ROSE-329698 format. One record per residue (C-alpha): residue in one letter; x, y, z. Coordinates in nm, 2 decimals, padded with zeros to 4 digits, always signed. Layout:
A/X/Y/Z
...
//
This chain:
X/+00.22/+05.77/+02.80
X/+00.02/+06.00/+02.68
X/-00.06/+06.01/+02.27
X/+00.23/+06.22/+02.09
X/+00.39/+06.28/+02.39
X/+00.80/+06.20/+02.39
X/+00.93/+06.12/+02.72
X/+01.32/+06.22/+02.72
X/+01.59/+06.18/+02.97
X/+02.01/+06.15/+02.97
X/+02.22/+05.87/+03.15
X/+02.59/+05.89/+03.17
X/+02.74/+05.59/+03.01
X/+03.04/+05.44/+03.08
X/+03.33/+05.46/+02.78
X/+03.69/+05.38/+02.61
X/+03.72/+05.76/+02.66
X/+03.58/+05.77/+03.00
X/+03.24/+05.84/+03.05
X/+03.00/+05.97/+02.78
X/+02.59/+06.01/+02.82
X/+02.28/+05.87/+02.60
X/+01.98/+06.06/+02.57
X/+01.66/+05.88/+02.50
X/+01.34/+05.95/+02.35
X/+01.09/+05.71/+02.48
X/+01.38/+05.45/+02.61
X/+01.51/+05.44/+02.30
X/+01.86/+05.58/+02.22
X/+01.80/+05.91/+02.05
X/+02.21/+06.11/+02.10
X/+02.48/+05.86/+02.19
X/+02.76/+06.09/+02.33
X/+03.06/+05.92/+02.38
X/+03.32/+06.20/+02.48
X/+03.29/+06.55/+02.56
X/+03.13/+06.77/+02.27
X/+03.32/+07.10/+02.19
X/+03.68/+07.03/+02.29
X/+03.95/+06.88/+02.06
X/+04.00/+06.52/+02.03
X/+03.82/+06.24/+02.17
X/+03.81/+06.30/+02.57
X/+03.57/+06.15/+02.85
X/+03.41/+06.34/+03.12
X/+03.60/+06.27/+03.42
X/+03.33/+06.11/+03.63
X/+02.97/+06.02/+03.53
X/+02.82/+06.29/+03.71
X/+02.98/+06.60/+03.46
X/+02.83/+06.36/+03.19
X/+02.49/+06.34/+03.33
X/+02.48/+06.77/+03.34
X/+02.57/+06.81/+02.97
X/+02.32/+06.50/+02.94
X/+02.06/+06.69/+03.12
X/+02.19/+07.08/+03.00
X/+02.11/+06.86/+02.60
X/+01.72/+06.70/+02.78
X/+01.68/+07.08/+02.80
X/+01.76/+07.23/+02.52
X/+01.58/+06.97/+02.34
X/+01.23/+07.01/+02.51
X/+01.28/+07.43/+02.50
X/+01.34/+07.39/+02.12
X/+01.61/+07.45/+02.12
X/+01.96/+07.26/+01.89
X/+02.08/+07.00/+02.09
X/+02.43/+07.18/+02.08
X/+02.70/+07.21/+02.33
X/+02.95/+07.49/+02.32
X/+03.31/+07.51/+02.56
X/+03.08/+07.78/+02.74
X/+02.79/+07.56/+02.81
X/+03.04/+07.34/+02.97
X/+03.23/+07.66/+03.18
X/+02.89/+07.74/+03.35
X/+02.82/+07.38/+03.42
X/+03.17/+07.37/+03.57
X/+03.30/+07.13/+03.38
X/+03.70/+07.20/+03.32
X/+03.90/+07.04/+03.02
X/+04.20/+06.92/+03.14
X/+04.45/+06.67/+02.93
//
């Protein structure tokens, strides 16, 4: 790895809420998200694939120097439906 470079990637993780994700920076947890952001309550993602879609969006935002936030619109654009 080149000096000064940080390798970011997302991984899906099973949680007590369902599925969540971690964003890792050089294989160390940078963001740990155990439930779906931008929805009320602590609701997990329905699948590992859904969690990974959002985790990868966070990686893309960080890589583009954008805040690592997720909105309900982001979830909708990824096709992730919030069902209680």
